[in-house]
N, C-alpha and C positions, 0 to 999 in steps of 0.2 A: 228657888225663882231669888232673883236678886228686883233692890227695889233699889232706888237710885232718886235721891232725893238731893236738898241743900236747905242750911240750914237761913242763908238771906237773901231773901232776891236781889235788892239792891245789885251786892255780889253779884250777881251772878247776868247780870247787868252789864254791869262791866267789865264782865268778863267778853261778854257777849259782844261790848262795843271796843273790845282793843285788839279781838281777831279779824275784824272787817264789817260783821250781820252788818245790816242797814237797820237804820233805827226804825219803817215804821213796817217793818220785819221782831224789832224785837218786843217794843212794845204789842204787838198781833200774840205776838206765841204768850205775853205777859198774863194777856190777862182775859186770853180766853179763853172758855167750860173748865177745858182738859184737863189744859199748867193747872190751873186749877179748887176743879180736884183730884193732882196729883202731889195736890201738892202736902196730902198728911195719908200717911199709909191707910187704908181699907183694913175695917176688926178684920177681918173677916183670913186678911195675911199675914198679921198679928206672934200671931207660932210659926209661921212657914217664913218666911222671906226674910232672906239678908239683907238689914238695911246698912245699904251706905251715904254717907254722906259727901256729898261733889262738894266741896270746897276747894279745893286742892287735885290739885288732878294727878299729881303724884305719887301722892297716898293715896287717893281713889284706884287709882294702877297697879300699889306695891296691895293696898286688899281685893285685889277682885285677881292680882293674881294666886295668892295666899287662897282666897278662895274654891278658883279651879283646880287648881293643883291638888288642894282635901277630898277634893269632893272626885277628880279626880284616882285619888292614890285607891279614894276606897272604894273606883269602883274596879281598879286594877287588881286589887288585893279579894275582893270574890272570888 
């Protein structure tokens, strides 16, 4: 399981604005119950989730690639 999160909501808002998202959509997204809920990893997932902080897309891509390669490597070796 992969859990993507951000460390700073204001930086997420800046990124969404720069990519051209509508301000009303951004505000709706960050004030939604789902978004607020998902800012914290549920206790039940703490021991099983791979947490990736998505503050920098290039770094996030590298972490995702490494994780997928590690998982596929394990399966290929079985």
